[in-house]
Structure formats: structure tokens, C-alpha cells
N, C-alpha and C positions, 0 to 999 in steps of 0.2 A: 423539426424531426421530435421534438418533445413531445407533442402534439398527439403523434402515433403513438409514440412509446408510453404515454401516459393518459392514452384511450379519447382523444379529443379539450384536454385541460391543459392549460396553459401550464408552463414550467412557474411561472408566476402564483398563480392558482394554489400547482401543489403547494408550493414551499410554505404561501403564506396559511394555510390552511392542515397541513399532516406533518410537514418539516419538522423532527423533535416533537411532537406534539402526541399524534396517535397514528393506528396502522391501518393501511389502508389497500385493500387487494383491489385488484385489476384484470380483468379479466381479457385474455387475449391480447395481452399488450404485446405482444411479436407476435401478431399471426402466422401460423406455419412452423411456428418455430420447435424444431425436434433437438435441438444441442447443436454442442460444435463439436465435441468429440467423440467420437465410438469408442467401446471398451477397450476395444485395442492397442487405440490411440492414446486411453485416458492411462491404460496398464504400460505402454510404454516409456511415457513423459514419469512415471512414478517411479521407473527403473533407475534414473537417472540422478546421478549425485549434484545437479544443481539446480534440482526441482527440488522444492518442498513438499514431502507427502506423509501422510499419516494413515493406518488403518486402523478402526475402530470395532470393536464386536463384543457385542455383547452374548454373556453366558449369563446361564443358570446362580452362576457364582458371583457372577457382577460382570465390570468390562475392561477391555485388555483395550491399551493402546501401544501401539506400533510404529516406528520412524522409520521412513524411507532412507534410502535409497532400498526398495526392492529386488527383488528375481522374478525372475517370469515364473519360477517352480511355486512360490508364496501365495500367485493369486488360483493355480491350481489346487490348492493343497485349502481353500475356502469351503468354510461348510456352505449349504443350499441358503440359508435366511441369517438374518440379524447381524449382517455385519455391512460398514462403509468406506468408502476409499475415498478420502480427501485431495484435493491435490489443488495446492497454491501459486498464486501469483500466473496463472494461465497464461494472463496478456502479455509478458513476459516474453512467449515462447512461443504463442500460436498467433499470427496477424488476425486472424477472424474474431480471435477472443478481447483482440485488442481493442479491435473495431466496435464491437460490443460494448467495451466498456466505455471507449469517447462517447455513446449516446448517451453517457449520463453526464454529460460537461455541462448542463446546465447547474449544477454542483463546483465549483469552483476546482480547478485539477486539485491545488495546494490541501483540500481534504477528500478528494477522491482519491483511491489506495489500492483496491485489487481488484481480481475476479478469481474467484474461489472455484472447482467444480467438485462436485460430491455423486460419485457412484457408489446406489446402495441396491442390495440386494433385497428382497422380501422383506420387513420386519424391521432393515435397515434404520443406523439415527445414530444422533450422537448424544440423546438423552435429553432432559427439561433442563433448561441451560438463560442465560440472559447476557447479552453485548453490550457492551459500554460504546459502542459507534451507531451509526444508523446503516443498516444492511436492505438492498431488494434481494428477493428471492426470486428467481425466474426458472421457473418448471420447463427444463426438458422433455425426453421419453418419459414415460408412462406416469404415474400420481404419485404424490403425497401428502397425506393427512396433517395438518400444522394445527396442533391445541395451542390456544396462548392464553395468558392471564397477565395482569396489572397488578400482580400480587407484591406490595411493600416487603414478603417475606423472602429474601433474597442467601440465604444460610445455603451455604454448599453441605455436601455430602464431606464427611472424612475418609481419609484411606481408599480414594476415588483417584486414578491418574486424568481422568478430566474433568470440567468445572459444572457437578450435575447439581441442580437444585435440589435439597432435600427434602421439601414440601410443598410438591408442585401440585396447583389446585387450577385448571383451567378453566376459565370461567367464557369461553370462545373457539369454536372448530370451524378450519374450512379445509376443501379438499381441492387440490392443483390439479390442473390437466395441463396437456402441452401449451406455451405460449401465455402462462396465466402468472402473473406478478404478485409478490406480496412485500409492501413494502414495511417495516418493524421502525420506529426512531427506537434509543439508547434506554435499557432497562425494562423493555419488556420479555416476559418468560416466555418461551417458546419451547417447542420438542415438536419435530417432526419426523413421521416414521410411512417407508415408502409401502406404499401398496404393494404393489409388484416391483419388477426390476425398474430404477430409474436414475434421473440424472438432474442435479439443481444445480442452477450456476446463481454463487451470492458475490454480490456487487458489493461490496465494504467501503466503508470510509476511517480517514484517519480522523482521532480528536484522542490528544495527544494529554497525559493527565499535567497538572503541574510539577510532579515530579521528575517525570521522563521529559519534562523541557528543559527541566533547573540540572539534572543531573548531564544532559545532552550539551546545555551551553555552558557548565564549567567545563569540559571535557574538551568544547572546541577553543574553550579561553583560555585552556592550560597550553596549546601551540602557539599563542600571539601574547603571550606576556612578556615583559624583558623587566623586570626589576633590578633594580644597580645593589651595590651593596654587600657588605658580610660582616655577620657578627663580630667584632674585638672584644678582648675584655684585659686591657693591660693593666700592670698593676695588680692583676687577682690575688687577691689575701685566701688565704689557705682555709681551706672548707672545714666548719666543726660539724655541719650537717648537709653530708655529701648529698643525699636523694633530696633535696629541698632544688625546683626552679629557684633559679635566682631569679630577684624580681627584674635586673637588667636585662636578662635574657626575652623574658616576658615583652618587656616595652618595647624594647628593640621587634621583636616578631609583631608589638603591634604596631607598630610604627613602618611595619616595612609591608605588610600586609594591608594598609590601606592606601600602596597605590596602586592597590586591583579595584580599579576604575571602569565602568563604562555607560555610554550614553546611548540613545532610542539609536541612533545611524548604528552600531555598536551589536545592539540587539537585531536590529533589521538583516544586516550582513548575518549574525547567526542564522535566522530562520529561515534566509534565503536557503542558506548552506544545507539547514538541515531538512527540511523539506523536500529537495532536488537529489540528496544524497541517495547513491543505487543502494538497494539493497544487499545484504551479504553475498549470497550468491552470483550476485548479478557482472558480468562481465563482458567489455565490447568486443569487436574482430574488427579491426582496421584492414583496410582493404589491404589485398595484395596482389600487384603491387600496385602503391598509392595512383593517381594520375598527377603528372605535374601541374602546379598552379595554374596555369594558362590553359591547359588543355580541361581540368575541372571549371574553369570559369566559365569556356564556351560551351560546354554542355549544359550545366548549369542552368545556362540562358536558353538555351533549346527543350531541356526536358523539363526542370523543375527538381525540387527537393524535397525530403522529406524526413523528420526525425525519426531514429530506430525508434521501436518499440519501448526498447526499454529508458530514452531519453526523456530528463525531466529538465522542461526548459520552464523556469517561470521571471518575473519581472515585478519591481516596485518602481517608485518615484526615479529611484538612481541610480539600481544596478540590476543587474542581470545578473541569472542564476541558473549554471548547469550542472549537471551531476555533480552537486557537491562545490563546485567552483561559484565565486564569487569575484565578477568583473564589472568594471565600470559601464554605465550605459554609453551606447557607440552615439558618437556625434552624426556619423554615415550609417546611412542605413537601418535607422533604429525603427521606423513605421514596418520596414518589410520584417524586419526579428521579431517585433513586437506579433506581425501578424503572424510568425511562423510557431511559436510561441503556444497562441489561442489556437490554431487552425492543427496546426502540427505539419503542415505541408507548406511550399512556397508554389506558384506556377510559374513558369519560364519568363512572362512578361514580370514578375517581381524580382527577378537575382539580374542587379545589373552588375559591376565588374565592383563596385564599393563593397555591397551586399556579397558577391563571392568571395571577398579576401577574407571577408569577415566567418566565414561559414568553412574554408577552405580546409583550418587547424582543427574543427570539430569533425570535417570529413578525413582527414585523417589519423583522426581517433576513434574511428567507427561511430560517431553520433549521430552522422548524418548520411544520409544516402541520394544518390540521382534517383531521379524518376525512370 
């Protein structure tokens, strides 16, 4: 499948020659692609409070940025030119968008983030900027002109609600038509402007910074530590300098905090939980009413199962991670569960009683559905 997406190139060749190295223009990456969402469907998503959306308008006086959810009347009041509607995480709400995102699974799921749709009026864009992650820009309806630069000057304009480069100096330009796709590695400055009303589908990838990982790890560790003891100071002498922190209290704190230790397995468990943690607005809908376990087992063995588009299921050598939970690697049905994680579905002949028993709690939580 990636050969079609990359116009005959293998994923291995693309990753070796271009990934995180240099841009690549792929003409007709998806033949006949006209997009997934109509304007009406896009605005319907942007009115929902469980969908992250933004509206960017370029005016003579500068840029304005408004966060959704929006009202239908907000769109009727828009000017004819120079605005862009951005809808994040469309793959979480539209099955066709999730299917498109999964076509990029030649990059591990742990790196694959989400699909954003940008609908722009003529002249619309978000200004020259750079991303700290890889991105594929797939053109839907209309045309968009992209100007690119490898400049090292990444200073931003002050007092602007967007991350817009202060001094953008393009050295290359490409025009994308329907089905064309542009790959950009991190740090490449770019500016996309709609020639006419158009839609662009951005496939983005996760690249957490060391600071982000550190903060998330400390937060995760907080709920999993249990340090014994409490500070005591019997026979405390009267304080002559009450504002001074006593040496005994400092020594106690140093001793107590030395109990905060972790090993590689702790880090592995954190990483799997971190990478599969659902995004803040994500919720799952349990089946109502839920099938009894034996009925679910029988139907799964006849029809197969699939992961909910919002479910994140990853694994390593010792653990299984689903939607932020850490589970021990199962002793029964492990090959099938691993296949489910990689392909996001299981055929009927892959679901025996042992596998169905593992899947049943996930089914009741809305993580897994019968096909």
C-alpha cells in the first residue's frame, strides 16, 4: 500500500533517503483524491465541543486566531478571502479519515499522531512557520501554493497569536493539485496559501521533547510512589533564627527523596502508558446493552473484531498498553493480540475462546467492536 502512496517507492527507500532529512514532492500520491470532508461536514465538526478547531483570519492589521467550538452563524459572517478553518484529530471522529491516517503505518504507530483538515478560502493560510515534527500535506479539493525554506533563522514575530516567522526567506515553491502530497521533515520553514477555496489533509507525527517526557514521567510517577516515614524532631531546641531551614530537615528531605528510584522497566511502562493515553477530548461509548460474555465470544468467532478508531494499542517485549493502561503480556492469545495491535482488526478465525476472553472487557469499555 505504501508503494501506491509513495508513487512506487518502497517505504524503506523513503525512510532512508527522505525521512527527517529533506522534503519530497509526490505527484498524485492518492489518485482521484478529492478529500474526505465537505465544507458542510467540516463546519459541523467545528461546532462540536469534543473537536479541537481553530479559525485563522489574515487582515491588514495582522492575524486573528479564534478557538472553537463555533456556531453556524460564525461561518456565515466570514469574508470572501484570507481565512482558514483548522480541524484537529479528524481521524478520531470520521472513519474515512482514520483509514487514511492508517495508510501511513510504515511509520510506527507510536510516532503517528493525527490527521488535521485545513479548509481555506482564497488567500487563506496560517502564515510562514515551521513544525517540530514530520508532516505529510495531502491536497484535497482546489490548489495550494507552498513556499519552502531551509533557513536557520527561526525567530518568531512578537505579539502575534500564531507562531509566524519574523523573517521568512523562501528558496523553493511548489503548487499542489488534488492528490498531490508534500512531505516536510522537522524544521523546514513553509508557507501554504490557497489559490482558490481548497482543503489540505495534514498527517502529523509525534516527536515529544525531553522536557515534555520529563514532565509527563514525573506526573505519572507521582501516582505510583509510596515513601514511608514522616519528619520528627524531638527535643527541638528553641529557635534563635526561626527563618533558617534546619540542617536536620534538609538531611531528612534528601534521605526521603533518595527513595525515588526507577529502572528501565518503570520507564518502559510509563512510555507505553504515555503513548497510548487518549487525548483530552476523547471519550469511548460502551455498548448499550452489552452482550453477555458467551454471546460476544460466539459472535466474535463468526464476525471478527476491530479496534475503535480512538483506541491506541501498543506493546513491547513484556507489556501490553491500551488507552493509557499497562497490562502484563498475556500468556494466552498473544499472537492474536499482537496482530490486532498491528492491523487494528482480527478476522473471525483469529478469535478463539481465549482471545475473546481477553477482548471482552475492552468490548464493554467501547475500545473494541464486533465487525
